Structure formats: C-alpha cells, structure tokens
C-alpha positions as protocol buffer text, in pm:
chain_id: "A"
residue {
  index: 1
  type: UNK
  ca { x: 7575 y: 8048 z: 6600 }
}
residue {
  index: 2
  type: UNK
  ca { x: 7479 y: 8009 z: 6964 }
}
residue {
  index: 3
  type: UNK
  ca { x: 7218 y: 8231 z: 7130 }
}
residue {
  index: 4
  type: UNK
  ca { x: 7221 y: 8275 z: 7508 }
}
residue {
  index: 5
  type: UNK
  ca { x: 6885 y: 8283 z: 7686 }
}
residue {
  index: 6
  type: UNK
  ca { x: 6748 y: 8287 z: 8039 }
}
residue {
  index: 7
  type: UNK
  ca { x: 6444 y: 8083 z: 8140 }
}
residue {
  index: 8
  type: UNK
  ca { x: 6222 y: 8276 z: 8383 }
}
residue {
  index: 9
  type: UNK
  ca { x: 5868 y: 8269 z: 8515 }
}
residue {
  index: 10
  type: UNK
  ca { x: 5616 y: 8487 z: 8692 }
}
residue {
  index: 11
  type: UNK
  ca { x: 5381 y: 8261 z: 8893 }
}
residue {
  index: 12
  type: UNK
  ca { x: 5445 y: 7976 z: 8650 }
}
residue {
  index: 13
  type: UNK
  ca { x: 5383 y: 8186 z: 8338 }
}
residue {
  index: 14
  type: UNK
  ca { x: 5717 y: 8099 z: 8177 }
}
residue {
  index: 15
  type: UNK
  ca { x: 5942 y: 8287 z: 7938 }
}
residue {
  index: 16
  type: UNK
  ca { x: 6267 y: 8257 z: 7749 }
}
residue {
  index: 17
  type: UNK
  ca { x: 6437 y: 8597 z: 7775 }
}
residue {
  index: 18
  type: UNK
  ca { x: 6695 y: 8693 z: 7512 }
}
residue {
  index: 19
  type: UNK
  ca { x: 6937 y: 8985 z: 7539 }
}
residue {
  index: 20
  type: UNK
  ca { x: 6964 y: 9144 z: 7195 }
}
residue {
  index: 21
  type: UNK
  ca { x: 7178 y: 9432 z: 7320 }
}
residue {
  index: 22
  type: UNK
  ca { x: 7501 y: 9244 z: 7392 }
}
residue {
  index: 23
  type: UNK
  ca { x: 7437 y: 8975 z: 7128 }
}
residue {
  index: 24
  type: UNK
  ca { x: 7282 y: 8984 z: 6782 }
}
residue {
  index: 25
  type: UNK
  ca { x: 7036 y: 8740 z: 6630 }
}
residue {
  index: 26
  type: UNK
  ca { x: 6752 y: 8731 z: 6380 }
}
residue {
  index: 27
  type: UNK
  ca { x: 6459 y: 8534 z: 6519 }
}
residue {
  index: 28
  type: UNK
  ca { x: 6201 y: 8435 z: 6257 }
}
residue {
  index: 29
  type: UNK
  ca { x: 5844 y: 8333 z: 6338 }
}
residue {
  index: 30
  type: UNK
  ca { x: 5926 y: 7975 z: 6237 }
}
residue {
  index: 31
  type: UNK
  ca { x: 6233 y: 7959 z: 6462 }
}
residue {
  index: 32
  type: UNK
  ca { x: 6045 y: 8105 z: 6761 }
}
residue {
  index: 33
  type: UNK
  ca { x: 5776 y: 7841 z: 6714 }
}
residue {
  index: 34
  type: UNK
  ca { x: 6044 y: 7569 z: 6711 }
}
residue {
  index: 35
  type: UNK
  ca { x: 6206 y: 7705 z: 7027 }
}
residue {
  index: 36
  type: UNK
  ca { x: 5865 y: 7719 z: 7199 }
}
residue {
  index: 37
  type: UNK
  ca { x: 5812 y: 7343 z: 7155 }
}
residue {
  index: 38
  type: UNK
  ca { x: 5832 y: 7184 z: 7500 }
}
residue {
  index: 39
  type: UNK
  ca { x: 5956 y: 6851 z: 7361 }
}
residue {
  index: 40
  type: UNK
  ca { x: 6202 y: 6960 z: 7090 }
}
residue {
  index: 41
  type: UNK
  ca { x: 6289 y: 7317 z: 7190 }
}
residue {
  index: 42
  type: UNK
  ca { x: 6328 y: 7524 z: 7505 }
}
residue {
  index: 43
  type: UNK
  ca { x: 5957 y: 7537 z: 7586 }
}
residue {
  index: 44
  type: UNK
  ca { x: 5787 y: 7858 z: 7701 }
}
residue {
  index: 45
  type: UNK
  ca { x: 5460 y: 8050 z: 7701 }
}
residue {
  index: 46
  type: UNK
  ca { x: 5629 y: 8348 z: 7537 }
}
residue {
  index: 47
  type: UNK
  ca { x: 5970 y: 8467 z: 7419 }
}
residue {
  index: 48
  type: UNK
  ca { x: 6085 y: 8809 z: 7543 }
}
residue {
  index: 49
  type: UNK
  ca { x: 6357 y: 9014 z: 7375 }
}
residue {
  index: 50
  type: UNK
  ca { x: 6559 y: 9295 z: 7532 }
}
residue {
  index: 51
  type: UNK
  ca { x: 6643 y: 9556 z: 7269 }
}
residue {
  index: 52
  type: UNK
  ca { x: 6771 y: 9915 z: 7252 }
}
residue {
  index: 53
  type: UNK
  ca { x: 6482 y: 10164 z: 7268 }
}
residue {
  index: 54
  type: UNK
  ca { x: 6359 y: 10357 z: 6967 }
}
residue {
  index: 55
  type: UNK
  ca { x: 6200 y: 10630 z: 7184 }
}
residue {
  index: 56
  type: UNK
  ca { x: 6439 y: 10860 z: 7375 }
}
residue {
  index: 57
  type: UNK
  ca { x: 6233 y: 10851 z: 7697 }
}
residue {
  index: 58
  type: UNK
  ca { x: 6254 y: 10469 z: 7721 }
}
residue {
  index: 59
  type: UNK
  ca { x: 6531 y: 10267 z: 7885 }
}
residue {
  index: 60
  type: UNK
  ca { x: 6471 y: 9951 z: 7681 }
}
residue {
  index: 61
  type: UNK
  ca { x: 6252 y: 9815 z: 7406 }
}
residue {
  index: 62
  type: UNK
  ca { x: 6052 y: 9515 z: 7529 }
}
residue {
  index: 63
  type: UNK
  ca { x: 5908 y: 9272 z: 7271 }
}
residue {
  index: 64
  type: UNK
  ca { x: 5686 y: 8970 z: 7331 }
}
residue {
  index: 65
  type: UNK
  ca { x: 5642 y: 8673 z: 7098 }
}
residue {
  index: 66
  type: UNK
  ca { x: 5380 y: 8399 z: 7131 }
}
residue {
  index: 67
  type: UNK
  ca { x: 5450 y: 8030 z: 7074 }
}
residue {
  index: 68
  type: UNK
  ca { x: 5344 y: 8058 z: 6708 }
}
residue {
  index: 69
  type: UNK
  ca { x: 5593 y: 8341 z: 6650 }
}
residue {
  index: 70
  type: UNK
  ca { x: 5329 y: 8616 z: 6639 }
}
residue {
  index: 71
  type: UNK
  ca { x: 5405 y: 8933 z: 6835 }
}
residue {
  index: 72
  type: UNK
  ca { x: 5192 y: 9028 z: 7135 }
}
residue {
  index: 73
  type: UNK
  ca { x: 5126 y: 9384 z: 7247 }
}
residue {
  index: 74
  type: UNK
  ca { x: 5158 y: 9343 z: 7624 }
}
residue {
  index: 75
  type: UNK
  ca { x: 5240 y: 9095 z: 7901 }
}
residue {
  index: 76
  type: UNK
  ca { x: 5238 y: 9194 z: 8266 }
}
residue {
  index: 77
  type: UNK
  ca { x: 5418 y: 8886 z: 8401 }
}
residue {
  index: 78
  type: UNK
  ca { x: 5672 y: 8927 z: 8123 }
}
residue {
  index: 79
  type: UNK
  ca { x: 5732 y: 9292 z: 8214 }
}
residue {
  index: 80
  type: UNK
  ca { x: 5820 y: 9191 z: 8570 }
}
residue {
  index: 81
  type: UNK
  ca { x: 6058 y: 8921 z: 8446 }
}
residue {
  index: 82
  type: UNK
  ca { x: 6210 y: 9170 z: 8199 }
}
residue {
  index: 83
  type: UNK
  ca { x: 6282 y: 9420 z: 8481 }
}
residue {
  index: 84
  type: UNK
  ca { x: 6451 y: 9155 z: 8693 }
}
residue {
  index: 85
  type: UNK
  ca { x: 6648 y: 9020 z: 8397 }
}
residue {
  index: 86
  type: UNK
  ca { x: 6808 y: 9351 z: 8293 }
}
residue {
  index: 87
  type: UNK
  ca { x: 6906 y: 9420 z: 8655 }
}
residue {
  index: 88
  type: UNK
  ca { x: 7048 y: 9067 z: 8704 }
}
residue {
  index: 89
  type: UNK
  ca { x: 7247 y: 9093 z: 8379 }
}
residue {
  index: 90
  type: UNK
  ca { x: 7391 y: 9431 z: 8480 }
}
residue {
  index: 91
  type: UNK
  ca { x: 7228 y: 9612 z: 8189 }
}
residue {
  index: 92
  type: UNK
  ca { x: 7093 y: 9879 z: 8425 }
}
residue {
  index: 93
  type: UNK
  ca { x: 7121 y: 9996 z: 8784 }
}
residue {
  index: 94
  type: UNK
  ca { x: 6793 y: 10186 z: 8779 }
}
residue {
  index: 95
  type: UNK
  ca { x: 6521 y: 10094 z: 9027 }
}
residue {
  index: 96
  type: UNK
  ca { x: 6247 y: 10228 z: 8800 }
}
residue {
  index: 97
  type: UNK
  ca { x: 6250 y: 10150 z: 8427 }
}
residue {
  index: 98
  type: UNK
  ca { x: 6056 y: 10294 z: 8135 }
}
residue {
  index: 99
  type: UNK
  ca { x: 5988 y: 10017 z: 7883 }
}
residue {
  index: 100
  type: UNK
  ca { x: 5885 y: 10068 z: 7522 }
}
residue {
  index: 101
  type: UNK
  ca { x: 5624 y: 9812 z: 7413 }
}
residue {
  index: 102
  type: UNK
  ca { x: 5417 y: 9780 z: 7096 }
}
residue {
  index: 103
  type: UNK
  ca { x: 5122 y: 9955 z: 7263 }
}
residue {
  index: 104
  type: UNK
  ca { x: 5322 y: 10246 z: 7409 }
}
residue {
  index: 105
  type: UNK
  ca { x: 5526 y: 10295 z: 7729 }
}
residue {
  index: 106
  type: UNK
  ca { x: 5500 y: 10121 z: 8065 }
}
residue {
  index: 107
  type: UNK
  ca { x: 5707 y: 10150 z: 8383 }
}
residue {
  index: 108
  type: UNK
  ca { x: 5844 y: 9871 z: 8603 }
}
residue {
  index: 109
  type: UNK
  ca { x: 5985 y: 9928 z: 8953 }
}
residue {
  index: 110
  type: UNK
  ca { x: 6184 y: 9689 z: 9171 }
}
residue {
  index: 111
  type: UNK
  ca { x: 6032 y: 9695 z: 9522 }
}
residue {
  index: 112
  type: UNK
  ca { x: 6213 y: 9646 z: 9853 }
}
residue {
  index: 113
  type: UNK
  ca { x: 6045 y: 9308 z: 9910 }
}
residue {
  index: 114
  type: UNK
  ca { x: 6189 y: 9171 z: 9586 }
}
residue {
  index: 115
  type: UNK
  ca { x: 5864 y: 9195 z: 9392 }
}
residue {
  index: 116
  type: UNK
  ca { x: 5832 y: 9401 z: 9074 }
}
residue {
  index: 117
  type: UNK
  ca { x: 5553 y: 9657 z: 9034 }
}
residue {
  index: 118
  type: UNK
  ca { x: 5435 y: 9750 z: 8686 }
}
residue {
  index: 119
  type: UNK
  ca { x: 5234 y: 10057 z: 8591 }
}
residue {
  index: 120
  type: UNK
  ca { x: 5005 y: 9903 z: 8330 }
}
residue {
  index: 121
  type: UNK
  ca { x: 4835 y: 10232 z: 8239 }
}
residue {
  index: 122
  type: UNK
  ca { x: 4459 y: 10298 z: 8246 }
}
residue {
  index: 123
  type: UNK
  ca { x: 4228 y: 10019 z: 8127 }
}
residue {
  index: 124
  type: UNK
  ca { x: 4035 y: 10094 z: 7807 }
}
residue {
  index: 125
  type: UNK
  ca { x: 3678 y: 9973 z: 7763 }
}
residue {
  index: 126
  type: UNK
  ca { x: 3632 y: 10106 z: 7410 }
}
residue {
  index: 127
  type: UNK
  ca { x: 3540 y: 9809 z: 7181 }
}
residue {
  index: 128
  type: UNK
  ca { x: 3723 y: 9987 z: 6897 }
}
residue {
  index: 129
  type: UNK
  ca { x: 4050 y: 9883 z: 7063 }
}
residue {
  index: 130
  type: UNK
  ca { x: 4002 y: 9518 z: 6965 }
}
residue {
  index: 131
  type: UNK
  ca { x: 3835 y: 9543 z: 6704 }
}
residue {
  index: 132
  type: UNK
  ca { x: 3499 y: 9370 z: 6752 }
}
residue {
  index: 133
  type: UNK
  ca { x: 3233 y: 9300 z: 6488 }
}
residue {
  index: 134
  type: UNK
  ca { x: 2873 y: 9308 z: 6614 }
}
residue {
  index: 135
  type: UNK
  ca { x: 2637 y: 9065 z: 6445 }
}
residue {
  index: 136
  type: UNK
  ca { x: 2358 y: 8813 z: 6505 }
}
residue {
  index: 137
  type: UNK
  ca { x: 2585 y: 8612 z: 6735 }
}
residue {
  index: 138
  type: UNK
  ca { x: 2745 y: 8914 z: 6904 }
}
residue {
  index: 139
  type: UNK
  ca { x: 2509 y: 9168 z: 7062 }
}
residue {
  index: 140
  type: UNK
  ca { x: 2637 y: 9462 z: 7264 }
}
residue {
  index: 141
  type: UNK
  ca { x: 2550 y: 9450 z: 7634 }
}
residue {
  index: 142
  type: UNK
  ca { x: 2683 y: 9735 z: 7849 }
}
residue {
  index: 143
  type: UNK
  ca { x: 3065 y: 9733 z: 7860 }
}
residue {
  index: 144
  type: UNK
  ca { x: 3080 y: 9413 z: 7660 }
}
residue {
  index: 145
  type: UNK
  ca { x: 2894 y: 9173 z: 7436 }
}
residue {
  index: 146
  type: UNK
  ca { x: 2663 y: 8877 z: 7468 }
}
residue {
  index: 147
  type: UNK
  ca { x: 2827 y: 8616 z: 7245 }
}
residue {
  index: 148
  type: UNK
  ca { x: 2660 y: 8302 z: 7110 }
}
residue {
  index: 149
  type: UNK
  ca { x: 2904 y: 8014 z: 7057 }
}
residue {
  index: 150
  type: UNK
  ca { x: 2889 y: 7639 z: 6998 }
}
residue {
  index: 151
  type: UNK
  ca { x: 2960 y: 7608 z: 7372 }
}
residue {
  index: 152
  type: UNK
  ca { x: 2660 y: 7823 z: 7466 }
}
residue {
  index: 153
  type: UNK
  ca { x: 2606 y: 8192 z: 7537 }
}
residue {
  index: 154
  type: UNK
  ca { x: 2862 y: 8405 z: 7720 }
}
residue {
  index: 155
  type: UNK
  ca { x: 2854 y: 8765 z: 7844 }
}
residue {
  index: 156
  type: UNK
  ca { x: 3201 y: 8907 z: 7782 }
}
residue {
  index: 157
  type: UNK
  ca { x: 3328 y: 9236 z: 7927 }
}
residue {
  index: 158
  type: UNK
  ca { x: 3586 y: 9381 z: 7687 }
}
residue {
  index: 159
  type: UNK
  ca { x: 3894 y: 9546 z: 7838 }
}
residue {
  index: 160
  type: UNK
  ca { x: 4216 y: 9652 z: 7668 }
}
residue {
  index: 161
  type: UNK
  ca { x: 4535 y: 9662 z: 7876 }
}
residue {
  index: 162
  type: UNK
  ca { x: 4737 y: 9739 z: 7564 }
}
residue {
  index: 163
  type: UNK
  ca { x: 4627 y: 9393 z: 7449 }
}
residue {
  index: 164
  type: UNK
  ca { x: 4267 y: 9268 z: 7413 }
}
residue {
  index: 165
  type: UNK
  ca { x: 4089 y: 9084 z: 7695 }
}
residue {
  index: 166
  type: UNK
  ca { x: 3741 y: 8945 z: 7737 }
}
residue {
  index: 167
  type: UNK
  ca { x: 3638 y: 8885 z: 8100 }
}
residue {
  index: 168
  type: UNK
  ca { x: 3362 y: 8640 z: 8195 }
}
residue {
  index: 169
  type: UNK
  ca { x: 3228 y: 8632 z: 8553 }
}
residue {
  index: 170
  type: UNK
  ca { x: 3167 y: 8277 z: 8669 }
}
residue {
  index: 171
  type: UNK
  ca { x: 3045 y: 8121 z: 8998 }
}
residue {
  index: 172
  type: UNK
  ca { x: 3353 y: 7898 z: 9020 }
}
residue {
  index: 173
  type: UNK
  ca { x: 3675 y: 7909 z: 8819 }
}
residue {
  index: 174
  type: UNK
  ca { x: 3738 y: 7547 z: 8913 }
}
residue {
  index: 175
  type: UNK
  ca { x: 3428 y: 7440 z: 8720 }
}
residue {
  index: 176
  type: UNK
  ca { x: 3453 y: 7692 z: 8433 }
}
residue {
  index: 177
  type: UNK
  ca { x: 3488 y: 7547 z: 8077 }
}
residue {
  index: 178
  type: UNK
  ca { x: 3811 y: 7738 z: 8022 }
}
residue {
  index: 179
  type: UNK
  ca { x: 3955 y: 7543 z: 7730 }
}
residue {
  index: 180
  type: UNK
  ca { x: 3633 y: 7481 z: 7536 }
}
residue {
  index: 181
  type: UNK
  ca { x: 3470 y: 7822 z: 7579 }
}
residue {
  index: 182
  type: UNK
  ca { x: 3801 y: 8008 z: 7569 }
}
residue {
  index: 183
  type: UNK
  ca { x: 3886 y: 7855 z: 7231 }
}
residue {
  index: 184
  type: UNK
  ca { x: 3535 y: 7916 z: 7098 }
}
residue {
  index: 185
  type: UNK
  ca { x: 3555 y: 8286 z: 7186 }
}
residue {
  index: 186
  type: UNK
  ca { x: 3907 y: 8326 z: 7049 }
}
residue {
  index: 187
  type: UNK
  ca { x: 3796 y: 8193 z: 6711 }
}
residue {
  index: 188
  type: UNK
  ca { x: 3459 y: 8373 z: 6708 }
}
residue {
  index: 189
  type: UNK
  ca { x: 3380 y: 8590 z: 6405 }
}
residue {
  index: 190
  type: UNK
  ca { x: 3312 y: 8883 z: 6642 }
}
residue {
  index: 191
  type: UNK
  ca { x: 3685 y: 8902 z: 6721 }
}
residue {
  index: 192
  type: UNK
  ca { x: 3883 y: 8904 z: 6394 }
}
residue {
  index: 193
  type: UNK
  ca { x: 4211 y: 8957 z: 6580 }
}
residue {
  index: 194
  type: UNK
  ca { x: 4113 y: 8718 z: 6861 }
}
residue {
  index: 195
  type: UNK
  ca { x: 4146 y: 8803 z: 7232 }
}
residue {
  index: 196
  type: UNK
  ca { x: 4261 y: 8670 z: 7568 }
}
residue {
  index: 197
  type: UNK
  ca { x: 3972 y: 8516 z: 7764 }
}
residue {
  index: 198
  type: UNK
  ca { x: 3961 y: 8545 z: 8144 }
}
residue {
  index: 199
  type: UNK
  ca { x: 3727 y: 8347 z: 8369 }
}
residue {
  index: 200
  type: UNK
  ca { x: 3683 y: 8547 z: 8691 }
}
residue {
  index: 201
  type: UNK
  ca { x: 3529 y: 8445 z: 9023 }
}
residue {
  index: 202
  type: UNK
  ca { x: 3459 y: 8723 z: 9276 }
}
residue {
  index: 203
  type: UNK
  ca { x: 3544 y: 8589 z: 9623 }
}
residue {
  index: 204
  type: UNK
  ca { x: 3482 y: 8918 z: 9807 }
}
residue {
  index: 205
  type: UNK
  ca { x: 3561 y: 9288 z: 9761 }
}
residue {
  index: 206
  type: UNK
  ca { x: 3933 y: 9230 z: 9816 }
}
residue {
  index: 207
  type: UNK
  ca { x: 3989 y: 8902 z: 9631 }
}
residue {
  index: 208
  type: UNK
  ca { x: 3936 y: 8749 z: 9286 }
}
residue {
  index: 209
  type: UNK
  ca { x: 4013 y: 8405 z: 9145 }
}
residue {
  index: 210
  type: UNK
  ca { x: 4110 y: 8390 z: 8778 }
}
residue {
  index: 211
  type: UNK
  ca { x: 4199 y: 8149 z: 8497 }
}
residue {
  index: 212
  type: UNK
  ca { x: 4306 y: 8284 z: 8157 }
}
residue {
  index: 213
  type: UNK
  ca { x: 4301 y: 8123 z: 7813 }
}
residue {
  index: 214
  type: UNK
  ca { x: 4564 y: 8326 z: 7627 }
}
residue {
  index: 215
  type: UNK
  ca { x: 4576 y: 8410 z: 7259 }
}
residue {
  index: 216
  type: UNK
  ca { x: 4806 y: 8177 z: 7061 }
}
residue {
  index: 217
  type: UNK
  ca { x: 4911 y: 8003 z: 7384 }
}
residue {
  index: 218
  type: UNK
  ca { x: 4617 y: 7837 z: 7564 }
}
residue {
  index: 219
  type: UNK
  ca { x: 4560 y: 7834 z: 7939 }
}
residue {
  index: 220
  type: UNK
  ca { x: 4862 y: 7955 z: 8136 }
}
residue {
  index: 221
  type: UNK
  ca { x: 4951 y: 7938 z: 8505 }
}
residue {
  index: 222
  type: UNK
  ca { x: 4918 y: 8315 z: 8529 }
}
residue {
  index: 223
  type: UNK
  ca { x: 4845 y: 8620 z: 8312 }
}
residue {
  index: 224
  type: UNK
  ca { x: 4937 y: 8961 z: 8448 }
}
residue {
  index: 225
  type: UNK
  ca { x: 4749 y: 9172 z: 8195 }
}
residue {
  index: 226
  type: UNK
  ca { x: 4455 y: 8931 z: 8230 }
}
residue {
  index: 227
  type: UNK
  ca { x: 4451 y: 8989 z: 8606 }
}
residue {
  index: 228
  type: UNK
  ca { x: 4449 y: 9364 z: 8541 }
}
residue {
  index: 229
  type: UNK
  ca { x: 4158 y: 9328 z: 8298 }
}
residue {
  index: 230
  type: UNK
  ca { x: 3964 y: 9120 z: 8552 }
}
residue {
  index: 231
  type: UNK
  ca { x: 4013 y: 9381 z: 8824 }
}
residue {
  index: 232
  type: UNK
  ca { x: 3907 y: 9660 z: 8587 }
}
residue {
  index: 233
  type: UNK
  ca { x: 3592 y: 9474 z: 8482 }
}
residue {
  index: 234
  type: UNK
  ca { x: 3499 y: 9388 z: 8842 }
}
residue {
  index: 235
  type: UNK
  ca { x: 3575 y: 9742 z: 8963 }
}
residue {
  index: 236
  type: UNK
  ca { x: 3354 y: 9896 z: 8692 }
}
residue {
  index: 237
  type: UNK
  ca { x: 3066 y: 9674 z: 8810 }
}
residue {
  index: 238
  type: UNK
  ca { x: 3120 y: 9781 z: 9172 }
}
residue {
  index: 239
  type: UNK
  ca { x: 3214 y: 9429 z: 9278 }
}
residue {
  index: 240
  type: UNK
  ca { x: 3554 y: 9509 z: 9432 }
}
residue {
  index: 241
  type: UNK
  ca { x: 3741 y: 9793 z: 9599 }
}
residue {
  index: 242
  type: UNK
  ca { x: 4054 y: 9976 z: 9484 }
}
residue {
  index: 243
  type: UNK
  ca { x: 4302 y: 9716 z: 9613 }
}
residue {
  index: 244
  type: UNK
  ca { x: 4258 y: 9350 z: 9524 }
}
residue {
  index: 245
  type: UNK
  ca { x: 4452 y: 9024 z: 9543 }
}
residue {
  index: 246
  type: UNK
  ca { x: 4407 y: 8808 z: 9234 }
}
residue {
  index: 247
  type: UNK
  ca { x: 4466 y: 8434 z: 9282 }
}
residue {
  index: 248
  type: UNK
  ca { x: 4575 y: 8248 z: 8967 }
}
residue {
  index: 249
  type: UNK
  ca { x: 4670 y: 7882 z: 8931 }
}
residue {
  index: 250
  type: UNK
  ca { x: 5039 y: 7975 z: 8964 }
}
residue {
  index: 251
  type: UNK
  ca { x: 5007 y: 8214 z: 9259 }
}
residue {
  index: 252
  type: UNK
  ca { x: 4887 y: 8558 z: 9363 }
}
residue {
  index: 253
  type: UNK
  ca { x: 4925 y: 8915 z: 9236 }
}
residue {
  index: 254
  type: UNK
  ca { x: 4858 y: 9245 z: 9417 }
}
residue {
  index: 255
  type: UNK
  ca { x: 4664 y: 9498 z: 9210 }
}
residue {
  index: 256
  type: UNK
  ca { x: 4529 y: 9846 z: 9268 }
}
residue {
  index: 257
  type: UNK
  ca { x: 4317 y: 10083 z: 9061 }
}
residue {
  index: 258
  type: UNK
  ca { x: 4143 y: 10405 z: 9163 }
}
residue {
  index: 259
  type: UNK
  ca { x: 3915 y: 10419 z: 8861 }
}
residue {
  index: 260
  type: UNK
  ca { x: 3894 y: 10590 z: 8518 }
}
residue {
  index: 261
  type: UNK
  ca { x: 4194 y: 10797 z: 8406 }
}
residue {
  index: 262
  type: UNK
  ca { x: 4413 y: 10638 z: 8675 }
}
residue {
  index: 263
  type: UNK
  ca { x: 4685 y: 10382 z: 8598 }
}
residue {
  index: 264
  type: UNK
  ca { x: 4634 y: 10024 z: 8710 }
}
residue {
  index: 265
  type: UNK
  ca { x: 4924 y: 9899 z: 8922 }
}
residue {
  index: 266
  type: UNK
  ca { x: 5028 y: 9534 z: 8939 }
}
residue {
  index: 267
  type: UNK
  ca { x: 5290 y: 9380 z: 9172 }
}
residue {
  index: 268
  type: UNK
  ca { x: 5414 y: 9023 z: 9188 }
}
residue {
  index: 269
  type: UNK
  ca { x: 5715 y: 8792 z: 9215 }
}
residue {
  index: 270
  type: UNK
  ca { x: 5956 y: 8664 z: 8949 }
}
residue {
  index: 271
  type: UNK
  ca { x: 6196 y: 8372 z: 8934 }
}
residue {
  index: 272
  type: UNK
  ca { x: 6500 y: 8272 z: 8728 }
}
residue {
  index: 273
  type: UNK
  ca { x: 6489 y: 7900 z: 8647 }
}
residue {
  index: 274
  type: UNK
  ca { x: 6810 y: 7849 z: 8449 }
}
residue {
  index: 275
  type: UNK
  ca { x: 7036 y: 7989 z: 8177 }
}
residue {
  index: 276
  type: UNK
  ca { x: 7138 y: 7818 z: 7855 }
}
residue {
  index: 277
  type: UNK
  ca { x: 7239 y: 7843 z: 7492 }
}
residue {
  index: 278
  type: UNK
  ca { x: 7062 y: 7729 z: 7178 }
}
residue {
  index: 279
  type: UNK
  ca { x: 7185 y: 7689 z: 6822 }
}
residue {
  index: 280
  type: UNK
  ca { x: 7025 y: 7919 z: 6564 }
}
C-alpha cells in the first residue's frame, strides 16, 4: 500500500502532512519513527495527520506525532502548515478554520499576505498543567522553578500553550547551552512528562530571539508554541509590549497578546517543499 504525503515547513520546522480523509492508513509508533529517519525515511520534525473531526464545531481533527511516534498536544508551526495544506488540497474553501487538537480547539486563518494566523488560546501558568514535582532540586520561584541540573542551575518559567514549555531568559541565545541544558531539563525528575525548553533573549520591548529544544525532537529551526510561551513569559515579567516579533533560527513570527484571559495570536509563513508517496 502506498501512502501519499506532503513535505512542508514553517520557518524550517519541517513536517510530513498526511491526508487521512481521502485515503486510509494505520500509522503505528514504530512506523512513524521509521518515516522520521532523515537517512532511511522521509525525515521530519513531526508528522501531521488530517482527519475528520470528532467534535461538531470543528472543521478538521489535527494530530501531531513526534519522531519517536509519541503524540504531541500542540504545534503552532504545524497548525499553520495544516491550514495551508487543506486549502491547497481542496479539502476546504474556508478562510478561517476550527481545528480539533488533543488539548481542545484552535482556529487558523489565512491572511491576505499569504501568512497564516493561529489563535493559540490563553497561556496557562498553572504548574498543574505539566505536571511538575517539587523537590530538593526543584524549588518554586514565582511563575516557575529554580532547577538544579548536572549542567548547573536554571530558573525556568513554566507556560502551557496546550503543551508544556519551560522558558529560560538568557543574555544571548547564540551562546546558550541549548542542547546540554535542554536535554538535562527534559529528563529532570521534576518533569515526569518532560517539556519543551525555550532559551529567550529580550532584544527590546518589541523583539525577542529564541531557540527551542523540543520534546522528543531536539533543537528545531522554529517552534510556534515555544515562541508563544516565550512571549507570555516575557509579557508577564513586563519585559515586552502586546505586539512582538520573535526571531528564531529559521525566521520570524509575529505575535500579539493583551494579557490574562485573552488569546495569544501567532502569524507566520508556510511553505510546501514537495509531494511524494511511501510504502506502508
């Protein structure tokens, strides 16, 4: 059996997108991991599937799978690619889509400039969303925790964007120990379900620089939900205004947030790299 897919990316954060409405396939964790291999498979940061919705208010069900086959709750860059994909494939003519994800509902809107804007919902700073286990090496400090690791001590602001993020403010993202400290935090006993780790540099009140070490993936060229978490953490500290550009290794996103109880909006570009088929 052959499965059609489309390779896409949002600022270099790359995806294989599979339409499971017009074709049928059963994708196991093991097979997803094989397809994710950049030498023997397709190669991607995450696999996205387009499925019929289970909730009547949704247009599509949007699922996200990491390179190890585990399912993720949210992906902002993926949501933008998803919205472009279903329009390009003629699965919808709607400008604004309601997408059903594991963590709830989000909306994605195609803008006149070709970018896609996603309503990511309000950020959540409640540590119970992760969960997190306080202990001798994890002491609560304001919105986050002071974590002791083999790589040293880190102050992590915890933010949920439907998926768990820990944001660290650093003087320079270029010099931040992203791989070493990111991995140490992801495997820390304080985070039994792990988390995405963002290293954020505040340039000024309208601009952030960010690198993200993603759960079950590693560092990626861009992370949409990570950018949202970084803005939320910086906004809560009074470091930025309501509208911010976030520069990632793969490019720039436009974000806006008016504060608690308001949704965080993220806009950015998408690209289709190629289409193909793979044997299942």
